[in-house]
C-alpha positions as a Markdown table, in Angstrom:
| # | Residue | x | y | z |
|---|---|---|---|---|
| 1 | Met | 81.1 | 116.9 | 99.7 |
| 2 | Gly | 78.5 | 119.3 | 98.4 |
| 3 | Ile | 77.8 | 120.7 | 95.0 |
| 4 | Pro | 80.2 | 123.6 | 94.0 |
| 5 | Leu | 78.7 | 126.8 | 92.7 |
| 6 | Leu | 79.7 | 127.5 | 89.1 |
| 7 | Ser | 80.8 | 130.9 | 90.3 |
| 8 | Asp | 83.5 | 129.3 | 92.5 |
| 9 | Ile | 84.9 | 127.4 | 89.6 |
| 10 | Arg | 84.7 | 130.4 | 87.4 |
| 11 | Asp | 86.6 | 132.5 | 90.0 |
| 12 | Gln | 89.3 | 129.9 | 90.3 |
| 13 | Ala | 89.7 | 129.6 | 86.6 |
| 14 | Ser | 89.9 | 133.3 | 85.8 |
| 15 | Gly | 92.3 | 136.1 | 86.6 |
| 16 | Leu | 95.7 | 134.7 | 85.7 |
| 17 | Asp | 98.3 | 137.1 | 84.3 |
| 18 | Arg | 100.2 | 136.3 | 81.1 |
| 19 | Asp | 103.2 | 134.8 | 82.8 |
| 20 | Gln | 101.0 | 132.6 | 85.0 |
| 21 | Arg | 99.0 | 131.4 | 82.0 |
| 22 | Asn | 102.2 | 130.6 | 80.1 |
| 23 | Ala | 103.7 | 128.7 | 82.9 |
| 24 | Phe | 100.6 | 126.6 | 83.5 |
| 25 | Leu | 100.1 | 126.0 | 79.8 |
| 26 | Ala | 103.7 | 124.9 | 79.4 |
| 27 | Ala | 103.4 | 122.4 | 82.3 |
| 28 | Leu | 100.0 | 121.1 | 81.0 |
| 29 | Leu | 101.3 | 120.6 | 77.5 |
| 30 | Gly | 104.4 | 118.9 | 78.7 |
| 31 | Trp | 102.5 | 116.4 | 80.9 |
| 32 | Thr | 99.9 | 115.8 | 78.2 |
| 33 | Met | 102.5 | 115.0 | 75.6 |
| 34 | Asp | 104.5 | 113.0 | 78.1 |
| 35 | Ala | 101.5 | 110.7 | 78.8 |
| 36 | Phe | 100.8 | 110.6 | 75.0 |
| 37 | Asp | 104.3 | 109.3 | 74.4 |
| 38 | Tyr | 103.9 | 106.7 | 77.1 |
| 39 | Phe | 100.7 | 105.3 | 75.8 |
| 40 | Leu | 101.9 | 105.1 | 72.2 |
| 41 | Leu | 103.7 | 101.9 | 73.0 |
| 42 | Ile | 100.7 | 100.5 | 74.8 |
| 43 | Phe | 98.6 | 100.8 | 71.6 |
| 44 | Val | 101.2 | 99.2 | 69.3 |
| 45 | Ile | 102.8 | 96.4 | 71.4 |
| 46 | Thr | 101.4 | 93.7 | 69.1 |
| 47 | Glu | 102.8 | 95.5 | 65.9 |
| 48 | Val | 106.2 | 96.0 | 67.5 |
| 49 | Ala | 106.4 | 92.3 | 68.5 |
| 50 | Lys | 105.5 | 91.2 | 65.0 |
| 51 | Asp | 108.1 | 93.6 | 63.4 |
| 52 | Phe | 110.9 | 92.3 | 65.6 |
| 53 | Gly | 109.9 | 88.7 | 65.5 |
| 54 | Thr | 109.4 | 88.4 | 69.2 |
| 55 | Ser | 106.7 | 87.9 | 71.8 |
| 56 | Val | 104.3 | 90.5 | 73.2 |
| 57 | Glu | 105.5 | 89.6 | 76.7 |
| 58 | Lys | 109.1 | 90.5 | 75.8 |
| 59 | Val | 108.0 | 93.9 | 74.4 |
| 60 | Thr | 106.1 | 94.7 | 77.6 |
| 61 | Val | 109.5 | 94.7 | 79.3 |
| 62 | Ala | 109.8 | 98.2 | 77.8 |
| 63 | Thr | 107.0 | 99.6 | 80.0 |
| 64 | Thr | 108.7 | 98.0 | 83.1 |
| 65 | Leu | 112.0 | 99.7 | 82.2 |
| 66 | Thr | 110.2 | 103.0 | 81.8 |
| 67 | Leu | 108.6 | 102.7 | 85.2 |
| 68 | Ile | 112.0 | 101.8 | 86.8 |
| 69 | Ala | 113.7 | 104.8 | 85.2 |
| 70 | Arg | 111.0 | 107.3 | 86.3 |
| 71 | Pro | 112.1 | 107.7 | 89.9 |
| 72 | Leu | 115.7 | 108.2 | 88.8 |
| 73 | Gly | 114.7 | 110.9 | 86.3 |
| 74 | Ala | 112.6 | 112.6 | 89.0 |
| 75 | Tyr | 115.6 | 112.6 | 91.3 |
| 76 | Leu | 118.2 | 113.9 | 88.8 |
| 77 | Phe | 116.1 | 116.6 | 87.2 |
| 78 | Gly | 114.5 | 117.5 | 90.6 |
| 79 | Ile | 117.9 | 118.1 | 92.3 |
| 80 | Trp | 119.0 | 120.2 | 89.3 |
| 81 | Ala | 115.8 | 122.2 | 89.4 |
| 82 | Asp | 116.3 | 123.0 | 93.1 |
| 83 | Lys | 119.8 | 124.3 | 92.4 |
| 84 | Val | 119.3 | 126.4 | 89.2 |
| 85 | Gly | 115.5 | 127.0 | 89.0 |
| 86 | Arg | 112.6 | 125.3 | 87.2 |
| 87 | Arg | 112.8 | 126.7 | 83.6 |
| 88 | Ile | 116.1 | 125.4 | 82.2 |
| 89 | Pro | 115.8 | 121.8 | 83.7 |
| 90 | Leu | 112.2 | 121.6 | 82.4 |
| 91 | Met | 113.3 | 122.8 | 79.0 |
| 92 | Val | 116.2 | 120.3 | 78.8 |
| 93 | Asp | 113.9 | 117.5 | 80.1 |
| 94 | Val | 111.3 | 118.0 | 77.4 |
| 95 | Leu | 113.9 | 118.2 | 74.6 |
| 96 | Phe | 115.6 | 115.1 | 76.0 |
| 97 | Tyr | 112.5 | 112.8 | 76.0 |
| 98 | Ser | 111.3 | 114.2 | 72.7 |
| 99 | Ala | 114.6 | 113.3 | 71.0 |
| 100 | Val | 114.5 | 109.9 | 72.6 |
| 101 | Glu | 110.9 | 109.4 | 71.3 |
| 102 | Phe | 111.9 | 110.4 | 67.8 |
| 103 | Val | 114.9 | 108.1 | 67.7 |
| 104 | Ser | 112.7 | 105.2 | 69.0 |
| 105 | Gly | 111.1 | 105.2 | 65.6 |
| 106 | Phe | 114.4 | 104.2 | 64.0 |
| 107 | Ser | 114.9 | 101.2 | 66.4 |
| 108 | Thr | 116.4 | 98.2 | 64.5 |
| 109 | Ser | 116.0 | 95.7 | 67.3 |
| 110 | Leu | 114.0 | 95.1 | 70.5 |
| 111 | Thr | 117.2 | 95.6 | 72.6 |
| 112 | Met | 117.6 | 99.1 | 71.1 |
| 113 | Leu | 114.0 | 99.9 | 71.7 |
| 114 | Leu | 114.3 | 98.7 | 75.4 |
| 115 | Val | 117.3 | 101.0 | 76.0 |
| 116 | Leu | 115.5 | 103.9 | 74.5 |
| 117 | Arg | 112.4 | 103.4 | 76.5 |
| 118 | Phe | 114.5 | 103.3 | 79.7 |
| 119 | Leu | 116.0 | 106.7 | 78.7 |
| 120 | Tyr | 112.6 | 108.0 | 77.9 |
| 121 | Gly | 111.5 | 107.0 | 81.4 |
| 122 | Leu | 114.2 | 109.3 | 82.8 |
| 123 | Gly | 112.6 | 112.2 | 81.0 |
| 124 | Met | 109.1 | 111.2 | 81.9 |
| 125 | Gly | 110.0 | 110.9 | 85.5 |
| 126 | Gly | 111.5 | 114.4 | 85.5 |
| 127 | Glu | 108.7 | 116.2 | 83.7 |
| 128 | Trp | 105.9 | 115.8 | 86.2 |
| 129 | Gly | 107.7 | 117.1 | 89.3 |
| 130 | Leu | 109.3 | 120.1 | 87.5 |
| 131 | Gly | 106.1 | 121.0 | 85.7 |
| 132 | Ala | 103.9 | 120.7 | 88.8 |
| 133 | Ser | 106.4 | 122.7 | 90.8 |
| 134 | Leu | 106.6 | 125.5 | 88.2 |
| 135 | Ala | 102.9 | 125.7 | 87.7 |
| 136 | Met | 101.8 | 125.5 | 91.3 |
| 137 | Glu | 104.4 | 128.0 | 92.4 |
| 138 | Lys | 103.1 | 130.4 | 89.7 |
| 139 | Ile | 99.4 | 130.0 | 90.3 |
| 140 | Pro | 97.8 | 132.2 | 93.0 |
| 141 | Val | 97.0 | 130.4 | 96.2 |
| 142 | Ala | 93.2 | 130.8 | 95.9 |
| 143 | Lys | 93.2 | 129.2 | 92.4 |
| 144 | Arg | 95.5 | 126.3 | 93.1 |
| 145 | Gly | 92.8 | 123.6 | 93.4 |
| 146 | Phe | 91.2 | 124.2 | 90.0 |
| 147 | Tyr | 94.6 | 124.4 | 88.2 |
| 148 | Ser | 95.9 | 121.3 | 90.1 |
| 149 | Gly | 93.0 | 119.3 | 88.7 |
| 150 | Leu | 93.4 | 120.7 | 85.2 |
| 151 | Leu | 97.1 | 120.0 | 85.2 |
| 152 | Gln | 96.7 | 116.4 | 86.3 |
| 153 | Val | 94.1 | 115.6 | 83.7 |
| 154 | Gly | 96.8 | 116.3 | 81.1 |
| 155 | Tyr | 97.6 | 112.6 | 81.6 |
| 156 | Ser | 94.1 | 111.6 | 80.5 |
| 157 | Met | 94.3 | 114.1 | 77.6 |
| 158 | Gly | 97.5 | 112.5 | 76.5 |
| 159 | Tyr | 95.8 | 109.1 | 76.5 |
| 160 | Leu | 93.0 | 110.5 | 74.3 |
| 161 | Val | 95.5 | 112.0 | 71.9 |
| 162 | Ala | 97.3 | 108.7 | 71.7 |
| 163 | Ala | 94.1 | 106.9 | 70.9 |
| 164 | Val | 93.3 | 109.3 | 68.1 |
| 165 | Ala | 96.8 | 109.2 | 66.8 |
| 166 | Tyr | 96.7 | 105.4 | 66.7 |
| 167 | Phe | 93.6 | 105.5 | 64.4 |
| 168 | Val | 94.9 | 108.3 | 62.2 |
| 169 | Ile | 98.7 | 107.7 | 61.9 |
| 170 | Thr | 99.2 | 103.9 | 62.2 |
| 171 | Pro | 97.3 | 102.9 | 59.1 |
| 172 | Ile | 99.4 | 105.2 | 57.0 |
| 173 | Phe | 102.8 | 105.3 | 58.6 |
| 174 | Gly | 102.9 | 102.3 | 60.9 |
| 175 | Trp | 104.0 | 102.2 | 64.5 |
| 176 | Arg | 107.2 | 104.0 | 63.7 |
| 177 | Gly | 105.2 | 107.0 | 62.5 |
| 178 | Leu | 103.7 | 107.3 | 66.0 |
| 179 | Phe | 107.1 | 107.7 | 67.6 |
| 180 | Phe | 108.2 | 110.3 | 65.0 |
| 181 | Phe | 105.0 | 112.3 | 65.8 |
| 182 | Gly | 105.9 | 111.9 | 69.5 |
| 183 | Ala | 108.8 | 114.3 | 69.0 |
| 184 | Val | 106.3 | 117.2 | 68.9 |
| 185 | Pro | 106.9 | 118.1 | 72.6 |
| 186 | Gly | 110.3 | 119.5 | 71.6 |
| 187 | Leu | 108.4 | 122.6 | 70.5 |
| 188 | Ile | 107.1 | 123.0 | 74.0 |
| 189 | Ala | 110.7 | 123.5 | 75.2 |
| 190 | Leu | 111.1 | 126.5 | 73.0 |
| 191 | Tyr | 107.8 | 127.9 | 74.3 |
| 192 | Ile | 109.0 | 127.4 | 77.9 |
| 193 | Arg | 112.3 | 129.1 | 77.1 |
| 194 | Tyr | 110.9 | 132.3 | 75.6 |
| 195 | Arg | 107.6 | 132.8 | 77.2 |
| 196 | Val | 107.8 | 131.6 | 80.9 |
| 197 | Gly | 109.6 | 133.5 | 83.7 |
| 198 | Glu | 111.4 | 131.7 | 86.5 |
| 199 | Ser | 109.5 | 130.7 | 89.6 |
| 200 | Glu | 109.4 | 133.6 | 92.0 |
| 201 | Ala | 109.0 | 131.2 | 94.9 |
| 202 | Trp | 112.3 | 129.4 | 93.9 |
| 203 | Glu | 114.0 | 132.8 | 93.6 |
| 204 | Arg | 113.0 | 133.8 | 97.1 |
| 205 | Thr | 114.1 | 130.4 | 98.5 |
| 206 | Asn | 117.4 | 130.5 | 96.7 |
| 207 | Gln | 118.2 | 134.0 | 98.1 |
| 208 | Arg | 117.4 | 132.8 | 101.6 |
| 209 | Leu | 119.5 | 129.7 | 101.2 |
| 210 | Gln | 122.5 | 131.8 | 100.1 |
| 211 | Val | 122.1 | 133.9 | 103.2 |
| 212 | Thr | 121.5 | 131.1 | 105.7 |
| 213 | Arg | 124.0 | 128.6 | 104.0 |
| 214 | Thr | 121.6 | 125.7 | 104.9 |
| 215 | Pro | 122.8 | 122.6 | 103.0 |
| 216 | Leu | 119.9 | 120.9 | 101.1 |
| 217 | Arg | 120.9 | 117.5 | 102.5 |
| 218 | Lys | 120.1 | 118.9 | 106.0 |
| 219 | Val | 116.6 | 120.0 | 104.8 |
| 220 | Phe | 115.8 | 116.6 | 103.4 |
| 221 | Phe | 117.2 | 114.6 | 106.3 |
| 222 | Asp | 115.2 | 116.5 | 108.9 |
| 223 | Arg | 113.1 | 113.9 | 110.7 |
| 224 | Lys | 109.8 | 115.6 | 109.9 |
| 225 | Val | 110.7 | 116.0 | 106.2 |
| 226 | Leu | 111.9 | 112.4 | 106.0 |
| 227 | Thr | 108.8 | 111.0 | 107.8 |
| 228 | Arg | 106.5 | 112.9 | 105.5 |
| 229 | Phe | 108.5 | 111.7 | 102.5 |
| 230 | Phe | 107.9 | 108.1 | 103.3 |
| 231 | Tyr | 104.2 | 108.8 | 104.1 |
| 232 | Leu | 103.8 | 110.4 | 100.7 |
| 233 | Val | 105.5 | 107.5 | 98.9 |
| 234 | Leu | 102.9 | 105.2 | 100.6 |
| 235 | Leu | 100.1 | 107.5 | 99.6 |
| 236 | Met | 101.3 | 107.6 | 96.0 |
| 237 | Thr | 101.7 | 103.8 | 96.0 |
| 238 | Ala | 98.0 | 103.5 | 96.9 |
| 239 | Phe | 97.1 | 106.2 | 94.3 |
| 240 | Asn | 99.0 | 104.4 | 91.5 |
| 241 | Phe | 97.5 | 101.1 | 92.4 |
| 242 | Met | 94.1 | 102.8 | 92.3 |
| 243 | Ser | 94.7 | 104.3 | 88.8 |
| 244 | His | 96.6 | 101.4 | 87.2 |
| 245 | Gly | 94.3 | 98.9 | 88.8 |
| 246 | Thr | 91.3 | 100.5 | 87.0 |
| 247 | Gln | 93.1 | 101.2 | 83.7 |
| 248 | Asp | 95.9 | 98.8 | 82.7 |
| 249 | Leu | 93.9 | 95.6 | 82.5 |
| 250 | Tyr | 90.6 | 97.1 | 81.4 |
| 251 | Pro | 91.3 | 97.1 | 77.6 |
| 252 | Thr | 92.4 | 93.4 | 77.9 |
| 253 | Phe | 89.2 | 92.7 | 79.9 |
| 254 | Leu | 87.1 | 94.1 | 77.1 |
| 255 | Lys | 89.0 | 92.3 | 74.3 |
| 256 | Lys | 90.0 | 89.0 | 75.9 |
| 257 | Gly | 87.5 | 88.7 | 78.7 |
| 258 | Leu | 84.4 | 89.9 | 76.8 |
| 259 | Gly | 85.4 | 89.2 | 73.2 |
| 260 | His | 85.1 | 92.8 | 71.9 |
| 261 | Ser | 87.3 | 94.2 | 69.1 |
| 262 | Pro | 90.3 | 96.5 | 69.7 |
| 263 | His | 88.3 | 99.4 | 68.3 |
| 264 | Tyr | 85.5 | 98.8 | 70.7 |
| 265 | Ala | 88.1 | 98.9 | 73.6 |
| 266 | Val | 89.4 | 102.2 | 72.3 |
| 267 | Tyr | 85.9 | 103.7 | 72.1 |
| 268 | Ile | 85.3 | 102.7 | 75.7 |
| 269 | Ala | 88.7 | 104.2 | 76.6 |
| 270 | Ile | 87.7 | 107.5 | 75.1 |
| 271 | Val | 84.5 | 107.5 | 77.2 |
| 272 | Tyr | 86.2 | 106.9 | 80.5 |
| 273 | Asn | 89.0 | 109.4 | 79.7 |
| 274 | Ile | 86.3 | 112.0 | 79.2 |
| 275 | Gly | 85.1 | 111.1 | 82.7 |
| 276 | Ala | 88.6 | 111.3 | 84.0 |
| 277 | Ile | 89.1 | 114.8 | 82.6 |
| 278 | Leu | 85.8 | 116.1 | 84.1 |
| 279 | Gly | 86.4 | 114.5 | 87.4 |
| 280 | Gly | 90.0 | 115.8 | 87.8 |
| 281 | Val | 89.0 | 119.4 | 87.1 |
| 282 | Leu | 85.8 | 119.3 | 89.3 |
| 283 | Val | 87.3 | 117.6 | 92.3 |
| 284 | Gly | 90.5 | 119.7 | 92.1 |
| 285 | Ala | 88.4 | 122.8 | 92.2 |
| 286 | Leu | 86.3 | 121.4 | 95.1 |
| 287 | Ser | 89.5 | 120.8 | 97.1 |
| 288 | Gln | 90.1 | 124.5 | 97.3 |
| 289 | Arg | 86.9 | 124.9 | 99.2 |
| 290 | Phe | 86.7 | 121.7 | 101.2 |
| 291 | Gly | 90.4 | 120.8 | 101.7 |
| 292 | Arg | 92.8 | 118.4 | 99.9 |
| 293 | Arg | 92.2 | 115.3 | 102.2 |
| 294 | Arg | 88.5 | 115.6 | 102.3 |
| 295 | Ala | 88.3 | 115.9 | 98.5 |
| 296 | Ile | 90.5 | 112.8 | 98.0 |
| 297 | Ala | 88.8 | 110.6 | 100.6 |
| 298 | Ser | 85.3 | 111.5 | 99.3 |
| 299 | Ser | 86.3 | 110.7 | 95.7 |
| 300 | Ala | 87.8 | 107.4 | 96.7 |
| 301 | Leu | 84.7 | 106.5 | 98.8 |
| 302 | Leu | 82.4 | 107.2 | 95.8 |
| 303 | Ala | 84.7 | 105.1 | 93.6 |
| 304 | Leu | 84.5 | 102.3 | 96.1 |
| 305 | Leu | 80.7 | 102.3 | 95.7 |
| 306 | Val | 81.1 | 101.9 | 91.9 |
| 307 | Val | 83.4 | 98.8 | 92.1 |
| 308 | Pro | 80.7 | 96.1 | 91.8 |
| 309 | Leu | 79.2 | 97.8 | 88.7 |
| 310 | Phe | 82.7 | 98.4 | 87.3 |
| 311 | Ala | 83.9 | 94.8 | 87.8 |
| 312 | Tyr | 80.8 | 92.8 | 86.8 |
| 313 | Ser | 79.1 | 94.8 | 84.0 |
| 314 | Lys | 78.8 | 93.2 | 80.6 |
| 315 | Ser | 76.4 | 95.3 | 78.5 |
| 316 | Thr | 77.9 | 98.2 | 76.5 |
| 317 | Ala | 75.8 | 100.7 | 78.3 |
| 318 | Leu | 76.8 | 99.5 | 81.8 |
| 319 | Leu | 80.4 | 99.1 | 80.7 |
| 320 | Ala | 80.6 | 102.7 | 79.4 |
| 321 | Leu | 78.7 | 104.1 | 82.5 |
| 322 | Ser | 80.7 | 102.2 | 85.1 |
| 323 | Ala | 84.0 | 103.0 | 83.5 |
| 324 | Phe | 83.1 | 106.7 | 83.1 |
| 325 | Leu | 82.1 | 106.9 | 86.8 |
| 326 | Met | 85.1 | 105.0 | 88.0 |
| 327 | Gln | 87.6 | 107.2 | 86.2 |
| 328 | Phe | 85.6 | 110.3 | 87.2 |
| 329 | Phe | 86.2 | 109.6 | 90.8 |
| 330 | Val | 89.6 | 108.0 | 90.5 |
| 331 | Gln | 91.1 | 110.8 | 88.5 |
| 332 | Gly | 89.0 | 113.3 | 90.5 |
| 333 | Ala | 91.1 | 112.2 | 93.5 |
| 334 | Trp | 94.2 | 112.5 | 91.3 |
| 335 | Gly | 93.3 | 116.0 | 90.4 |
| 336 | Val | 94.2 | 117.1 | 93.9 |
| 337 | Ile | 97.7 | 115.6 | 93.8 |
| 338 | Pro | 99.7 | 118.4 | 92.1 |
| 339 | Ala | 98.5 | 120.9 | 94.7 |
| 340 | His | 98.7 | 118.5 | 97.6 |
| 341 | Leu | 102.3 | 117.2 | 96.9 |
| 342 | Thr | 103.8 | 120.6 | 96.2 |
| 343 | Glu | 102.1 | 122.1 | 99.3 |
| 344 | Met | 103.5 | 119.2 | 101.4 |
| 345 | Ser | 107.0 | 119.9 | 100.1 |
| 346 | Pro | 109.7 | 122.1 | 101.8 |
| 347 | Asp | 110.6 | 125.1 | 99.7 |
| 348 | Ala | 114.2 | 124.2 | 99.4 |
| 349 | Ile | 113.5 | 120.8 | 97.7 |
| 350 | Arg | 110.2 | 121.3 | 95.9 |
| 351 | Gly | 111.8 | 120.4 | 92.6 |
| 352 | Phe | 112.9 | 117.0 | 94.0 |
| 353 | Tyr | 110.3 | 116.1 | 96.6 |
| 354 | Pro | 107.0 | 115.9 | 94.8 |
| 355 | Gly | 108.3 | 114.2 | 91.7 |
| 356 | Val | 110.3 | 111.5 | 93.5 |
| 357 | Thr | 107.5 | 110.6 | 95.9 |
| 358 | Tyr | 105.1 | 110.4 | 93.0 |
| 359 | Gln | 107.5 | 108.2 | 90.9 |
| 360 | Leu | 108.6 | 105.9 | 93.7 |
| 361 | Gly | 104.9 | 105.2 | 94.4 |
| 362 | Asn | 104.4 | 104.5 | 90.8 |
| 363 | Leu | 107.4 | 102.1 | 90.8 |
| 364 | Leu | 106.1 | 100.2 | 93.8 |
| 365 | Ala | 102.7 | 99.9 | 92.1 |
| 366 | Ala | 104.3 | 98.4 | 88.9 |
| 367 | Val | 103.4 | 94.9 | 90.2 |
| 368 | Asn | 99.7 | 95.7 | 89.6 |
| 369 | Leu | 99.4 | 94.5 | 86.0 |
| 370 | Pro | 101.1 | 91.1 | 86.5 |
| 371 | Leu | 99.2 | 90.7 | 89.7 |
| 372 | Gln | 95.9 | 91.3 | 88.1 |
| 373 | Glu | 96.8 | 89.2 | 85.1 |
| 374 | Arg | 97.5 | 86.2 | 87.4 |
| 375 | Leu | 94.3 | 86.7 | 89.3 |
| 376 | Ala | 92.3 | 87.0 | 86.1 |
| 377 | Ser | 93.8 | 83.8 | 84.8 |
| 378 | Ala | 92.9 | 81.9 | 87.9 |
| 379 | His | 89.6 | 83.5 | 88.9 |
| 380 | Gly | 88.4 | 85.7 | 86.0 |
| 381 | Tyr | 88.7 | 89.5 | 85.3 |
| 382 | Pro | 85.8 | 90.7 | 87.6 |
| 383 | Phe | 87.5 | 89.0 | 90.5 |
| 384 | Ala | 90.9 | 90.6 | 89.5 |
| 385 | Phe | 89.4 | 94.0 | 89.5 |
| 386 | Ala | 87.4 | 93.7 | 92.7 |
| 387 | Val | 90.1 | 92.1 | 94.8 |
| 388 | Val | 92.7 | 94.7 | 93.9 |
| 389 | Val | 90.7 | 97.9 | 93.4 |
| 390 | Ala | 88.5 | 97.8 | 96.5 |
| 391 | Pro | 91.3 | 97.4 | 99.1 |
| 392 | Thr | 93.4 | 100.0 | 97.2 |
| 393 | Leu | 90.5 | 102.5 | 97.5 |
| 394 | Val | 90.2 | 101.8 | 101.2 |
| 395 | Ala | 93.9 | 102.4 | 101.6 |
| 396 | Val | 93.6 | 105.8 | 99.8 |
| 397 | Ile | 90.7 | 106.8 | 102.1 |
| 398 | Leu | 92.6 | 105.8 | 105.2 |
| 399 | Phe | 95.9 | 107.4 | 104.2 |
| 400 | Ser | 94.3 | 110.7 | 103.2 |
| 401 | Thr | 91.9 | 110.8 | 106.2 |
| 402 | Phe | 94.6 | 110.3 | 108.8 |
| 403 | Gly | 97.4 | 112.1 | 107.0 |
| 404 | Arg | 98.2 | 115.8 | 106.9 |
| 405 | Glu | 97.7 | 118.6 | 104.4 |
| 406 | Ala | 99.1 | 122.1 | 104.0 |
| 407 | His | 96.1 | 123.6 | 102.2 |
| 408 | Ser | 97.0 | 127.0 | 100.5 |
| 409 | Val | 100.4 | 127.3 | 102.2 |
| 410 | Glu | 102.3 | 130.2 | 100.7 |
| 411 | Phe | 105.4 | 129.1 | 98.8 |
| 412 | Gly | 108.9 | 130.6 | 99.1 |
| 413 | Arg | 108.6 | 132.2 | 102.5 |
| 414 | Asp | 110.6 | 129.7 | 104.6 |
| 415 | Pro | 112.9 | 127.4 | 102.6 |
| 416 | Val | 113.5 | 124.9 | 105.5 |
| 417 | Ala | 110.3 | 124.6 | 107.5 |
| 418 | Val | 107.8 | 121.8 | 106.8 |
| 419 | Pro | 104.2 | 122.9 | 106.5 |
| 420 | Glu | 102.2 | 121.8 | 109.6 |
| 421 | Lys | 98.6 | 122.7 | 108.6 |
| 422 | Thr | 96.0 | 119.9 | 109.2 |
């Protein structure tokens, strides 16, 4: 894959105008705080169960409901964004999930919390597709790889912020205080409203659609568009198995499998999320030079080589190192995704297409945690990691190697055609 010159990364990172910087920052902050809100519940599941006098297993239903709602949110907000532009739907989306997050802190029963987490899932599902579309349509083509990686690592940054908030806020205000703090993203909506212009690519596409009168349903149900849609859902299913398979069970492995404290698990989580951030930015930038598929496949291959160390390490040094390397390569591959999915999307449905393929893949991969838990109960945690993660990485390599890409396609020039670059 080669070692990138620092000048290449510097060239990709510099040279944005004010509107482009504002659009990207708005999308990055939205995705970061979206992930932050999602992981809040992960950290306080035990406290919530105790407060409501129920089991941890029943509280975990909230995460399942969030995952179920995410494709629906991506569909609803995505269709709206393709009709009226990116700015207003994104603003409403962020305000919506911020309000839901705030109200969650007032939950009086588990049922109320479950309903609110489903509603939150609608907002979380809508945010990624809208934010990625707005950011990637604003960013110059030659800089798309670097900013794709930087945008996607907002997820890891949100995880880090949630970990810090857990240490700082919970001892003083309890789990409810975390949800009140989670309403902060509402401020981002005001930032979007007053500082970010509409996507020029969407405006060009909208003008052409008004002239050609091409119904959006005809764009989506074109055979090539539909075939690519299902391919991307499969790709994103493999990607979500890859990330969830290396993340969701890992804190439990550290605490239950190796007997470490919850604080120890959080410290290791901080280490591997730093790796995730570095990997996402670096591999995203590399994809601009070497191509989207090659960057993804190379990262997944290197992650595959780390699997034995990742699954079977026991000492603190090896645990930290293997987790760092695994997330560096896993999230490195993920860093290519915002650019890759938006480039693979027809102009006329770019608000809908990337978000829905992403979230449907995430939904199909939702069986990962119970699957790994069952395997761990029967055969131990190392086996559960190895038998799920290794085949998933092979699937990512194969899907990316034999799929297509539309590297550096120019947005907004043809609202109907599907990119055909390989």
